[in-house]
C-alpha positions as semicolon CSV with decimal commas, in nm:
position;residue;x (nm);y (nm);z (nm)
1;X;20,463;9,386;7,257
2;X;20,359;9,269;6,909
3;X;20,600;9,397;6,642
4;X;20,600;9,119;6,382
5;X;20,407;9,217;6,067
6;X;20,259;8,870;6,020
7;X;20,151;8,846;6,383
8;X;19,974;9,183;6,362
9;X;19,801;9,080;6,038
10;X;19,687;8,754;6,199
11;X;19,555;8,933;6,507
12;X;19,365;9,197;6,311
13;X;19,227;8,937;6,069
14;X;19,111;8,721;6,361
15;X;18,932;9,016;6,513
16;X;18,774;9,095;6,177
17;X;18,649;8,737;6,169
18;X;18,479;8,787;6,506
19;X;18,346;9,119;6,377
20;X;18,151;8,945;6,101
21;X;18,044;8,652;6,318
22;X;17,885;8,902;6,555
23;X;17,731;9,095;6,266
24;X;17,566;8,791;6,102
25;X;17,434;8,621;6,412
26;X;17,117;8,832;6,379
27;X;17,053;8,706;6,026
28;X;17,111;8,346;6,136
29;X;16,850;8,360;6,412
30;X;16,618;8,618;6,254
31;X;16,333;8,375;6,193
32;X;16,331;8,281;6,565
33;X;16,356;8,643;6,682
34;X;16,052;8,722;6,466
35;X;15,849;8,439;6,623
36;X;15,555;8,511;6,858
37;X;15,638;8,581;7,222
38;X;15,469;8,255;7,321
39;X;15,727;8,071;7,109
40;X;16,022;8,252;7,262
41;X;16,057;8,532;7,004
42;X;15,990;8,905;7,012
43;X;15,694;8,896;6,770
44;X;15,846;9,119;6,499
45;X;15,715;9,209;6,154
46;X;15,941;9,189;5,848
47;X;15,986;9,566;5,860
48;X;16,094;9,554;6,225
49;X;16,329;9,265;6,147
50;X;16,485;9,474;5,873
51;X;16,531;9,762;6,116
52;X;16,763;9,547;6,328
53;X;17,024;9,582;6,053
54;X;16,947;9,954;6,022
55;X;17,002;10,007;6,396
56;X;17,343;9,843;6,382
57;X;17,441;10,058;6,087
58;X;17,326;10,380;6,251
59;X;17,582;10,331;6,525
60;X;17,836;10,212;6,271
61;X;17,832;10,483;6,009
62;X;17,756;10,785;6,229
63;X;18,061;10,734;6,449
64;X;18,309;10,613;6,184
65;X;18,412;10,966;6,068
66;X;18,486;11,061;6,428
67;X;18,714;10,761;6,475
68;X;18,879;10,822;6,138
69;X;18,952;11,188;6,206
70;X;19,086;11,114;6,553
71;X;19,311;10,832;6,427
72;X;19,466;11,050;6,155
73;X;19,603;11,268;6,438
74;X;19,740;11,003;6,675
75;X;19,764;10,638;6,776
76;X;19,503;10,385;6,671
77;X;19,545;10,075;6,885
78;X;19,364;10,221;7,189
79;X;19,064;10,318;6,978
80;X;19,059;9,970;6,825
81;X;19,070;9,801;7,167
82;X;18,783;10,015;7,297
83;X;18,581;9,939;6,984
84;X;18,631;9,563;7,013
85;X;18,527;9,569;7,381
86;X;18,215;9,776;7,313
87;X;18,090;9,559;7,027
88;X;18,152;9,240;7,229
89;X;17,960;9,364;7,535
90;X;17,676;9,488;7,314
91;X;17,655;9,152;7,135
92;X;17,615;8,974;7,468
93;X;17,353;9,235;7,567
94;X;17,158;9,148;7,251
95;X;17,094;8,807;7,400
96;X;16,930;8,966;7,705
97;X;16,689;9,181;7,500
98;X;16,329;9,155;7,615
99;X;16,167;9,375;7,350
100;X;16,217;9,521;7,005
101;X;16,337;9,850;7,161
102;X;16,604;9,691;7,383
103;X;16,735;9,478;7,097
104;X;16,753;9,787;6,876
105;X;16,956;9,970;7,142
106;X;17,200;9,682;7,173
107;X;17,250;9,663;6,796
108;X;17,325;10,038;6,780
109;X;17,607;9,988;7,033
110;X;17,743;9,692;6,835
111;X;17,770;9,929;6,540
112;X;17,956;10,193;6,742
113;X;18,216;9,939;6,852
114;X;18,266;9,795;6,506
115;X;18,304;10,142;6,352
116;X;18,631;10,198;6,534
117;X;18,779;9,866;6,431
118;X;18,666;9,859;6,068
119;X;18,788;10,214;6,008
120;X;19,134;10,181;6,159
121;X;19,257;9,822;6,120
122;X;19,308;9,841;5,740
123;X;19,525;10,151;5,776
124;X;19,763;9,970;6,013
125;X;19,789;9,679;5,768
126;X;19,857;9,921;5,484
127;X;20,135;10,090;5,685
128;X;20,301;9,757;5,762
129;X;20,291;9,605;5,413
130;X;20,534;9,673;5,126
131;X;20,370;9,811;4,809
132;X;20,397;9,492;4,602
133;X;20,209;9,287;4,867
134;X;19,936;9,529;4,976
135;X;19,663;9,359;4,771
136;X;19,751;9,018;4,916
137;X;19,757;9,151;5,273
138;X;19,421;9,322;5,235
139;X;19,280;9,006;5,075
140;X;19,387;8,806;5,381
141;X;19,230;9,064;5,612
142;X;18,907;9,076;5,413
143;X;18,883;8,697;5,388
144;X;18,731;8,738;5,731
145;X;18,427;8,895;5,564
146;X;18,294;8,580;5,392
147;X;18,440;8,336;5,641
148;X;18,318;8,529;5,947
149;X;17,979;8,589;5,788
150;X;17,943;8,223;5,703
151;X;18,051;8,116;6,051
152;X;17,791;8,355;6,190
153;X;17,523;8,174;5,990
154;X;17,651;7,826;6,075
155;X;17,726;7,888;6,444
156;X;17,408;8,089;6,493
157;X;17,192;7,825;6,330
158;X;17,360;7,541;6,520
159;X;17,336;7,706;6,861
160;X;16,981;7,835;6,806
161;X;16,854;7,487;6,719
162;X;16,991;7,345;7,044
163;X;17,000;7,621;7,305
164;X;16,790;7,905;7,163
165;X;16,864;8,230;6,981
166;X;16,974;8,418;7,292
167;X;17,262;8,178;7,357
168;X;17,395;8,245;7,007
169;X;17,462;8,607;7,105
170;X;17,634;8,505;7,430
171;X;17,873;8,272;7,246
172;X;17,947;8,525;6,971
173;X;18,025;8,815;7,206
174;X;18,254;8,643;7,457
175;X;18,583;8,600;7,263
176;X;18,607;8,968;7,169
177;X;18,638;9,072;7,532
178;X;18,952;8,859;7,567
179;X;19,112;8,975;7,242
180;X;19,040;9,346;7,294
181;X;19,330;9,378;7,538
182;X;19,572;9,218;7,290
183;X;19,524;9,516;7,057
184;X;19,704;9,737;7,309
185;X;20,022;9,533;7,253
186;X;20,050;9,628;6,885
187;X;20,353;9,842;6,797
188;X;20,222;10,086;6,537
189;X;20,447;10,183;6,244
190;X;20,549;10,543;6,197
191;X;20,331;10,747;5,961
192;X;20,251;11,102;5,859
193;X;19,983;11,256;6,083
194;X;19,736;11,535;6,024
195;X;19,769;11,849;6,228
196;X;19,581;11,817;6,554
197;X;19,379;12,127;6,473
198;X;19,253;11,983;6,144
199;X;18,874;11,948;6,132
200;X;18,669;11,652;6,009
201;X;18,497;11,864;5,744
202;X;18,831;11,981;5,601
203;X;18,942;11,626;5,535
204;X;18,607;11,535;5,379
205;X;18,625;11,834;5,145
206;X;18,965;11,720;5,022
207;X;18,840;11,366;4,964
208;X;18,533;11,491;4,777
209;X;18,759;11,652;4,515
210;X;18,925;11,321;4,416
211;X;18,729;11,171;4,119
212;X;18,854;10,812;4,151
213;X;18,778;10,803;4,521
214;X;18,430;10,948;4,467
215;X;18,338;10,692;4,203
216;X;18,476;10,407;4,411
217;X;18,250;10,517;4,697
218;X;17,941;10,561;4,476
219;X;17,975;10,212;4,331
220;X;18,041;10,075;4,678
221;X;17,711;10,231;4,795
222;X;17,512;10,035;4,537
223;X;17,709;9,720;4,611
224;X;17,655;9,751;4,986
225;X;17,283;9,812;4,946
226;X;17,247;9,484;4,760
227;X;17,488;9,272;4,961
228;X;17,358;9,403;5,295
229;X;16,996;9,318;5,218
230;X;17,100;8,981;5,075
231;X;17,307;8,887;5,381
232;X;17,028;8,990;5,620
233;X;16,742;8,810;5,447
234;X;16,902;8,517;5,262
235;X;16,872;8,244;5,531
236;X;16,509;8,337;5,603
237;X;16,428;8,353;5,230
238;X;16,589;8,014;5,163
239;X;16,409;7,844;5,453
240;X;16,073;7,991;5,347
241;X;16,124;7,910;4,976
242;X;16,220;7,546;5,031
243;X;16,031;7,447;5,350
244;X;16,001;7,081;5,251
245;X;16,374;7,038;5,205
246;X;16,535;7,282;5,451
247;X;16,494;7,390;5,812
248;X;16,627;7,720;5,947
249;X;16,939;7,539;6,070
250;X;17,010;7,362;5,740
251;X;16,940;7,680;5,541
252;X;17,199;7,862;5,754
253;X;17,442;7,573;5,720
254;X;17,433;7,546;5,342
255;X;17,425;7,918;5,286
256;X;17,721;7,950;5,521
257;X;17,921;7,686;5,335
258;X;17,838;7,851;5,004
259;X;17,953;8,189;5,135
260;X;18,277;8,049;5,281
261;X;18,374;7,874;4,960
262;X;18,279;8,153;4,722
263;X;18,415;8,421;4,954
264;X;18,758;8,260;4,985
265;X;18,789;8,205;4,611
266;X;18,659;8,551;4,513
267;X;18,856;8,743;4,776
268;X;19,186;8,567;4,700
269;X;19,147;8,616;4,325
270;X;19,056;8,982;4,379
271;X;19,354;9,039;4,606
272;X;19,606;8,874;4,375
273;X;19,457;9,058;4,078
274;X;19,482;9,385;4,270
275;X;19,856;9,333;4,324
276;X;19,900;9,360;3,947
277;X;19,789;9,722;3,982
278;X;20,093;9,801;4,197
279;X;20,247;10,134;4,093
280;X;20,616;10,216;4,143
281;X;20,523;10,533;4,331
282;X;20,340;10,607;4,654
283;X;20,227;10,954;4,545
284;X;19,849;10,941;4,532
285;X;19,825;11,199;4,250
286;X;20,094;11,043;4,029
287;X;19,955;10,930;3,687
288;X;20,093;10,579;3,739
289;X;19,905;10,552;4,068
290;X;19,588;10,681;3,903
291;X;19,615;10,420;3,628
292;X;19,660;10,151;3,891
293;X;19,355;10,277;4,081
294;X;19,151;10,273;3,761
295;X;19,263;9,914;3,712
296;X;19,126;9,831;4,058
297;X;18,791;9,984;3,962
298;X;18,785;9,760;3,655
299;X;18,829;9,451;3,873
300;X;18,534;9,560;4,087
301;X;18,316;9,627;3,782
302;X;18,392;9,292;3,619
303;X;18,309;9,106;3,939
304;X;17,969;9,270;3,966
305;X;17,895;9,223;3,596
306;X;17,959;8,853;3,655
307;X;17,759;8,824;3,978
308;X;17,445;9,024;3,896
309;X;17,285;8,800;3,628
310;X;17,384;8,480;3,806
311;X;17,221;8,603;4,126
312;X;16,898;8,677;3,936
313;X;16,894;8,326;3,789
314;X;16,962;8,172;4,132
315;X;16,648;8,328;4,280
316;X;16,420;8,149;4,030
317;X;16,574;7,804;4,072
318;X;16,313;7,547;4,179
319;X;16,534;7,328;4,401
320;X;16,787;7,412;4,675
321;X;17,082;7,241;4,502
322;X;17,044;7,458;4,192
323;X;17,004;7,772;4,404
324;X;17,320;7,708;4,603
325;X;17,524;7,612;4,295
326;X;17,437;7,935;4,115
327;X;17,470;8,141;4,434
328;X;17,821;8,002;4,479
329;X;17,932;8,112;4,133
330;X;17,758;8,451;4,171
331;X;17,919;8,518;4,509
332;X;18,266;8,462;4,365
333;X;18,201;8,768;4,151
334;X;18,051;8,965;4,439
335;X;18,351;8,901;4,666
336;X;18,601;8,977;4,389
337;X;18,573;9,348;4,470
338;X;18,635;9,321;4,846
339;X;19,011;9,380;4,846
340;X;19,034;9,612;4,539
341;X;18,767;9,860;4,649
342;X;18,920;9,900;4,993
343;X;19,265;9,934;4,837
344;X;19,127;10,227;4,638
345;X;19,024;10,394;4,963
346;X;19,387;10,373;5,078
347;X;19,579;10,457;4,761
348;X;19,362;10,720;4,589
349;X;19,396;10,972;4,875
350;X;19,676;11,165;5,053
351;X;19,856;10,938;5,306
352;X;19,762;11,156;5,603
353;X;19,392;11,117;5,518
354;X;19,372;10,739;5,485
355;X;19,185;10,678;5,811
356;X;18,949;10,962;5,724
357;X;18,906;10,814;5,375
358;X;18,814;10,472;5,516
359;X;18,576;10,641;5,760
360;X;18,417;10,850;5,485
361;X;18,375;10,538;5,274
362;X;18,212;10,352;5,562
363;X;17,985;10,649;5,635
364;X;17,871;10,680;5,273
365;X;17,820;10,311;5,189
366;X;17,601;10,260;5,492
367;X;17,406;10,586;5,475
368;X;17,326;10,529;5,107
369;X;17,358;10,150;5,109
370;X;17,264;9,893;5,370
371;X;17,129;10,137;5,629
372;X;16,794;10,125;5,453
373;X;16,814;9,825;5,215
374;X;16,728;9,543;5,463
375;X;16,424;9,743;5,575
376;X;16,329;9,820;5,214
377;X;16,359;9,455;5,116
378;X;16,154;9,359;5,422
379;X;15,882;9,598;5,305
380;X;15,892;9,443;4,956
381;X;15,862;9,096;5,110
382;X;15,548;9,212;5,292
383;X;15,381;9,316;4,964
384;X;15,535;9,106;4,684
385;X;15,607;8,741;4,622
386;X;15,942;8,656;4,777
387;X;16,119;8,579;4,449
388;X;15,994;8,901;4,288
389;X;16,111;9,104;4,589
390;X;16,459;8,947;4,584
391;X;16,507;9,056;4,221
392;X;16,578;9,407;4,353
393;X;16,921;9,278;4,458
394;X;17,067;9,188;4,115
395;X;16,955;9,531;3,994
396;X;17,170;9,704;4,255
397;X;17,464;9,478;4,170
398;X;17,434;9,575;3,802
399;X;17,421;9,944;3,901
400;X;17,748;9,912;4,092
401;X;17,913;9,752;3,787
402;X;17,808;10,050;3,574
403;X;17,936;10,306;3,826
404;X;18,268;10,127;3,877
405;X;18,346;10,082;3,509
406;X;18,669;10,283;3,442
407;X;18,660;10,626;3,277
408;X;18,977;10,713;3,086
409;X;18,935;11,088;3,149
410;X;18,999;11,042;3,523
411;X;19,356;10,914;3,482
412;X;19,492;11,174;3,241
């Protein structure tokens, strides 16, 4: 059995890394999937390519409230293990897709599996970690977001260039099947549970009455819309914008390195900064806790205010080196909010509703965020110049900064 706090954090962080590798493999090989059937692709339009992200998110956000509600009433490790196994099998199945429809079906199942894991793993980490170190622990867990995403780009591009896009899915899905069983060995800490008869809608109604939680989710929706479309289309955009200097593989490689570096720096800074918001109480409605939560919102807002204009400038740069340099600095700001915004989802709500809060957050940010944004950006790319279409992304980042900016009235 796994009882050590550090060992559990390492295991869950490693699985989160695989989570994002699996998620970003599609973006890494998207240009090849779009290719004509004669060239080994599925002959997709930009709109269809955007729908691949939408399909994943349909499975992801629709099932997350169900997992969250169920976990608030009982153990979580079994649900996590099932989720990891499902997403791994579905990732492998993506490599066997023979049409747009079969690939869509596989991506929906990947989303269902990831919904269980992404909803429940942070709540276990929060239970295990003392108050003064929660921001650092969440930062470690969420480091897997940029690192796993970047590895998805790099590994996907490397494998696709040598063995084809289908092999990339086979390699990405395999490790999760092995690690899924290890989740069953986790010894969960004791916690307060909801009554078994409690309904999903009852928990959501309670969450909807918490102003700080609501604003955190609204800003996260705008953030996710921008970051989701950017992550899905960036390698293709870079390769198409600089065809003389970059291939699909090198575009994935350099974008991956940029994301790793900026993601590590931004996530660590955000996590350490979030620890300064530690309140001496665990009561979610205590004024000290509310002030700390408002402080977390400020961190998120400042990061987006930093990243939005730099991202806009990056898109008009005439050479790859300038693009990647500015993208690196912009992404530090974008990743600054990763740990703080998820910490808000855990500390701004009653303890017995934390899994439901994470699920509600996941449901909202994908329904109103990246469920539709990759498709919308694909449609813009069909009708506008690529650089003009990409300018929609900094606008959404700026909107999230405005929504997240603290309001004094909410902490009094």
